[in-house]
C-alpha positions as CSV (number, residue, x, y, z in Angstrom):
1,M,8.1,-18.0,27.2
2,S,8.4,-14.3,27.0
3,S,6.1,-12.2,24.8
4,A,9.0,-11.2,22.7
5,T,10.0,-14.8,22.1
6,A,6.4,-15.8,21.3
7,I,6.0,-13.3,18.5
8,A,9.6,-13.4,17.2
9,P,8.9,-15.6,14.2
10,R,6.7,-12.9,12.7
11,L,9.6,-10.6,12.0
12,N,11.3,-10.9,8.7
13,L,15.0,-10.4,9.4
14,D,18.1,-11.9,7.8
15,H,20.0,-14.7,9.5
16,T,22.7,-12.6,11.2
17,S,20.3,-10.1,12.8
18,L,19.7,-9.7,16.5
19,G,17.0,-12.0,18.0
20,C,13.7,-10.3,18.9
21,E,14.4,-11.0,22.6
22,Q,17.2,-8.5,22.3
23,L,15.0,-5.7,21.3
24,S,13.3,-3.3,23.7
25,M,9.5,-3.6,23.8
26,P,9.0,-0.2,22.0
27,A,11.4,-1.2,19.2
28,L,9.8,-4.7,18.8
29,M,6.3,-3.3,18.7
30,R,7.3,-0.7,16.2
31,E,8.8,-3.3,13.9
32,L,5.7,-5.5,14.1
33,N,3.3,-2.6,13.5
34,L,5.3,-1.4,10.4
35,Q,5.2,-4.9,9.0
36,K,1.4,-4.9,8.7
37,K,1.1,-3.5,5.3
38,P,-2.3,-3.0,3.5
39,S,-3.1,-4.6,0.1
40,W,-0.6,-4.5,-2.7
41,L,-2.9,-2.3,-4.8
42,L,-3.2,0.4,-2.1
43,V,0.6,0.3,-1.7
44,K,1.1,0.6,-5.4
45,L,-1.3,3.6,-5.7
46,M,0.2,5.4,-2.8
47,N,3.8,5.0,-4.1
48,S,2.7,6.2,-7.5
49,L,1.3,9.3,-5.8
50,E,4.5,9.7,-3.8
51,Q,6.5,9.6,-7.1
52,K,4.4,12.4,-8.5
53,R,4.9,14.5,-5.3
54,Q,8.7,13.9,-5.6
55,A,8.7,15.0,-9.2
56,Q,7.1,18.3,-8.1
57,G,9.2,18.7,-5.0
58,L,6.2,18.7,-2.7
59,G,6.3,18.2,1.0
60,W,9.2,17.0,3.1
61,S,10.7,14.1,1.3
62,R,13.7,14.3,-0.9
63,A,15.4,11.5,-3.0
64,W,18.2,11.1,-0.5
65,N,15.6,10.4,2.3
66,K,14.1,7.4,0.5
67,Y,16.2,5.5,-2.1
68,G,17.8,2.4,-0.6
69,L,16.4,3.4,2.9
70,T,14.0,1.8,5.3
71,V,12.9,4.4,7.8
72,F,11.8,2.4,10.9
73,R,11.2,5.3,13.3
74,T,10.6,9.0,13.1
75,H,10.8,11.4,16.0
76,I,9.5,15.0,16.1
77,R,12.4,16.9,17.5
78,R,11.5,19.3,20.3
79,S,13.9,22.0,21.4
80,E,13.2,21.4,25.1
81,V,14.0,17.7,24.7
82,D,16.9,17.7,22.3
83,A,18.6,21.0,23.1
84,V,21.7,18.9,23.7
85,L,22.0,18.3,20.0
86,G,22.5,22.0,19.2
87,A,26.3,22.4,19.8
88,P,27.3,19.1,18.1
89,V,25.1,20.0,15.1
90,V,26.8,23.4,14.8
91,S,30.3,21.8,15.2
92,V,29.7,19.4,12.4
93,L,28.2,22.0,10.0
94,E,30.9,24.5,10.6
95,H,33.6,21.9,9.8
96,C,31.9,20.1,6.9
97,L,30.6,23.3,5.2
98,A,33.7,25.4,5.6
99,A,34.4,25.1,1.9
100,A,30.8,25.4,0.7
101,P,29.7,28.4,-1.4
102,A,28.9,31.4,0.8
103,H,25.2,31.4,-0.2
104,Y,24.7,27.9,1.1
105,R,26.4,28.7,4.4
106,T,24.2,31.8,4.8
107,F,21.1,29.7,4.0
108,V,22.0,27.2,6.8
109,T,22.5,30.0,9.4
110,E,19.2,31.6,8.5
111,L,17.3,28.3,8.5
112,L,18.6,27.1,11.9
113,N,17.7,30.5,13.4
114,D,14.2,30.7,11.9
115,P,11.5,30.7,14.6
116,N,9.4,28.6,12.3
117,L,12.0,25.9,11.9
118,M,10.6,22.3,11.8
119,S,12.8,19.3,12.7
120,F,12.6,15.6,12.6
121,T,14.9,12.7,13.2
122,F,14.6,9.7,10.9
123,F,16.2,6.4,12.0
124,H,16.9,4.1,9.1
125,N,18.6,1.1,7.5
126,N,20.4,1.7,4.2
127,T,21.3,-0.9,1.6
128,M,23.6,0.5,-1.1
129,D,23.6,-0.6,-4.8
130,D,26.9,-2.3,-4.2
131,G,25.5,-4.3,-1.3
132,R,27.0,-2.4,1.6
133,Q,24.7,-1.9,4.5
134,Y,24.4,0.8,7.1
135,E,22.2,1.8,10.0
136,G,22.0,5.4,10.9
137,L,20.0,8.6,11.5
138,T,19.0,11.7,9.6
139,L,18.7,15.0,11.5
140,S,16.3,16.8,9.2
141,F,15.6,20.5,9.4
142,G,13.1,22.5,7.3
143,R,10.6,25.3,6.9
144,R,7.7,26.2,4.7
145,V,8.4,28.5,1.8
146,N,6.4,31.7,2.2
147,A,5.5,32.0,-1.4
148,D,4.2,28.4,-1.6
149,R,3.4,26.6,1.7
150,S,3.5,23.2,0.0
151,K,7.3,23.6,-0.6
152,R,10.1,23.3,1.9
153,D,13.6,24.7,2.5
154,R,15.7,21.7,3.7
155,L,18.9,20.7,5.5
156,D,19.7,17.1,6.2
157,I,22.6,15.7,8.3
158,I,23.0,11.9,7.7
159,L,25.2,9.9,10.0
160,E,25.7,6.1,9.3
161,D,27.5,3.1,10.8
162,E,28.5,0.4,8.4
163,R,27.5,-3.2,9.0
164,K,30.5,-5.5,8.5
165,N,30.3,-9.3,9.0
166,G,26.8,-8.9,10.5
167,R,27.9,-6.3,13.0
168,V,28.1,-2.5,13.6
169,D,30.5,-1.0,16.0
170,G,28.7,2.2,17.0
171,I,31.3,4.4,15.1
172,V,30.3,6.8,12.3
173,D,31.6,5.6,9.0
174,R,29.9,8.1,6.7
175,I,28.5,11.6,6.9
176,R,26.4,13.3,4.3
177,I,25.0,16.8,4.5
178,Y,22.4,18.1,2.0
179,V,21.8,21.8,1.8
180,C,18.6,22.4,-0.2
181,P,17.1,25.9,-0.5
182,W,13.9,25.8,-2.4
183,S,14.8,28.9,-4.4
184,M,17.4,26.7,-6.2
185,Y,15.9,23.3,-5.9
186,G,12.6,24.4,-7.3
187,K,14.1,25.7,-10.5
188,T,16.9,23.3,-11.4
189,R,16.9,20.6,-8.6
190,A,20.2,22.1,-7.4
191,F,21.4,21.5,-3.9
192,H,24.8,21.2,-2.2
193,L,26.1,17.9,-1.0
194,C,29.0,17.4,1.4
195,E,30.1,13.8,1.9
196,Y,32.7,12.2,4.1
197,A,33.1,8.5,3.4
198,D,36.4,8.1,5.2
199,L,36.7,10.3,8.3
200,A,40.1,11.7,9.2
201,A,41.2,11.0,12.8
202,E,40.5,14.5,13.9
203,E,37.0,14.4,12.5
204,V,35.9,11.2,14.3
205,P,35.3,12.7,17.8
206,M,33.1,15.5,16.2
207,A,31.0,13.1,14.2
208,Q,30.8,10.6,17.1
209,D,29.6,13.3,19.5
210,L,26.7,14.1,17.3
211,F,25.9,10.5,16.6
212,R,25.9,9.7,20.3
213,C,23.5,12.5,21.0
214,G,21.2,11.2,18.3
215,V,21.3,7.7,19.7
216,E,20.6,9.0,23.2
217,S,17.7,10.9,21.7
218,Y,16.3,7.7,20.1
219,H,16.4,5.9,23.5
220,R,14.8,8.8,25.4
221,G,12.0,9.1,22.9
222,K,11.2,5.6,21.6
223,A,8.6,5.0,24.3
224,D,7.3,8.6,24.3
225,E,4.2,8.7,22.1
226,S,4.4,12.5,22.0
227,Q,7.7,12.3,20.1
228,Q,6.5,9.8,17.5
229,W,5.7,11.2,14.1
230,S,2.8,9.2,12.7
231,H,0.8,9.6,9.6
232,W,-1.6,7.2,7.8
233,S,0.6,7.2,4.7
234,V,3.5,5.4,6.6
235,R,1.7,2.1,6.1
236,Y,1.6,2.6,2.3
237,I,4.9,4.1,1.3
238,D,7.8,1.7,0.5
239,Y,10.6,3.5,2.3
240,F,8.7,3.4,5.6
241,G,8.7,-0.1,7.1
242,P,10.2,-2.7,9.4
243,R,13.9,-3.4,9.2
244,G,15.2,-6.3,7.1
245,F,18.2,-6.5,9.3
246,I,19.1,-5.5,12.8
247,P,22.8,-5.9,13.1
248,E,24.7,-7.2,16.1
249,G,25.8,-4.2,18.2
250,S,22.8,-2.1,16.8
251,S,22.5,1.3,18.4
252,F,18.7,1.2,17.9
253,T,17.2,-1.7,19.9
């Protein structure tokens, strides 16, 4: 009996998910480690603290990075490792933000060229209020605000593949881009959202190129400890955790 098969029953997945023997060892161990939550009281206290941080806009997290999501892996993006993402990111942004107000486009250009830019990739499952399910990734860019280092300017590109009949097909079904300068978000919670739920035929290759680069980045980095973002709070906050489903055809095994 393989080690994966021996520990498979401990994963809490729905009945149409991949079997644990189909996961790579880094993916399997990550799922098991995330499943080991501390006591319910500590989790409740930590999530209460996180809600207060959200209300004040502190730190990295935004509402669109947490509600309905289960983030099962986070990579620290390093320019020397993920430089290949640069051109596809620019291509998607130029197309999707072409009609955005000028000040948002200027903000994006300045942010991506800031020498103090920070970047992460979040790999997630998403269950919508209407029951639709996706797996996907968020390319998340940000920087500390000079006037208050606890605040962040933010840009998120979210690419998702919808699960249908228990499967995903590796094709992007939905793109969301959140442009979030703290100068506006801090005052009125204003941000710019660009969403494509049904991609036109000419848009699919552009989105697919970026998604493919993100998936390749996942597989390059999943066993590289230097790329894993880890913090003690991950074990306490609800939107970090093991996946409740791993669809047939998953890009993240």
